[in-house]
C-alpha positions as CSV (number, residue, x, y, z in Angstrom):
1,M,0.0,0.0,0.0
2,I,2.9,2.4,0.7
3,E,4.1,1.9,-2.9
4,Q,0.7,3.0,-4.2
5,N,0.8,6.1,-2.0
6,L,4.4,7.0,-3.1
7,F,3.5,6.4,-6.7
8,S,0.4,8.6,-6.4
9,L,2.4,11.4,-4.7
10,A,5.1,11.3,-7.5
11,F,2.4,11.2,-10.2
12,L,0.5,14.1,-8.6
13,S,3.7,16.2,-8.4
14,Q,4.5,15.5,-12.0
15,V,1.0,16.5,-13.2
16,I,1.2,19.7,-11.2
17,L,4.7,20.5,-12.4
18,V,4.4,19.5,-16.1
19,S,0.8,20.4,-16.8
20,I,0.2,23.5,-14.6
21,Y,3.4,25.2,-13.3
22,I,5.7,25.1,-16.3
23,P,3.0,26.0,-18.8
24,S,1.8,28.9,-16.7
25,R,5.4,30.2,-16.6
26,I,5.6,29.9,-20.4
27,A,2.3,31.7,-20.8
28,R,3.4,34.5,-18.5
29,R,6.6,34.8,-20.5
30,M,4.5,35.0,-23.7
31,S,2.3,37.8,-22.2
32,F,5.5,39.6,-21.1
33,V,6.8,39.5,-24.6
34,F,3.5,40.7,-26.0
35,E,3.4,43.6,-23.7
36,T,7.1,44.6,-23.8
37,Y,7.6,44.1,-27.5
38,P,4.3,45.0,-29.2
39,P,3.9,44.4,-33.0
40,S,3.7,48.2,-33.6
41,T,7.4,48.6,-32.5
42,H,8.7,45.2,-33.3
43,P,7.1,44.0,-36.6
44,L,9.8,41.5,-37.4
45,L,9.1,39.6,-34.2
46,Y,5.6,38.8,-35.4
47,P,5.6,37.5,-39.0
48,K,2.0,36.3,-38.7
49,P,-0.9,38.5,-37.6
50,F,-0.8,39.3,-33.9
51,D,-4.2,37.7,-33.3
52,D,-2.8,34.4,-34.3
53,Y,-0.3,34.5,-31.4
54,V,-2.9,35.5,-28.9
55,R,-5.1,32.6,-30.1
56,M,-2.1,30.3,-29.9
57,Q,-1.5,31.3,-26.3
58,R,-5.1,30.8,-25.4
59,R,-5.1,27.3,-27.0
60,Y,-1.9,26.5,-25.2
61,R,-3.4,27.3,-21.8
62,I,-6.6,25.4,-22.6
63,A,-4.7,22.3,-23.8
64,N,-2.5,22.2,-20.7
65,W,-5.6,22.5,-18.4
66,V,-7.2,19.6,-20.3
67,I,-4.1,17.5,-19.9
68,A,-3.9,18.4,-16.2
69,G,-7.6,17.3,-15.9
70,I,-6.8,14.0,-17.6
71,G,-3.9,13.5,-15.2
72,F,-6.0,14.2,-12.2
73,S,-8.7,11.8,-13.5
74,V,-6.1,9.1,-13.9
75,L,-4.8,9.7,-10.4
76,A,-8.3,9.6,-9.0
77,A,-9.1,6.4,-10.9
78,S,-6.0,4.8,-9.6
79,L,-6.8,5.7,-6.0
80,F,-10.5,5.0,-5.9
81,V,-11.1,2.1,-8.3
82,P,-10.8,-1.2,-6.4
83,R,-8.4,-3.7,-7.6
84,G,-8.2,-7.4,-7.0
85,R,-6.6,-8.9,-4.0
86,E,-2.9,-8.2,-3.7
């Protein structure tokens, strides 16, 4: 049983780190670049229309929240679904 708890703790920390913390840092960095280097003063930084980059950032955040939800669902299923005798 202790192995299950340790695995769950490690899995939870990986889901939080990889699906929530790191993507939020990347999204904040993207927002910083958008605000600090706008397309009006740095047109070469944005070869596509600026709305495409804003849309990409939004999709990135949504995709990572969906992945985190899947990770939490898998964790919950592994904790609460009964298994056979061990």
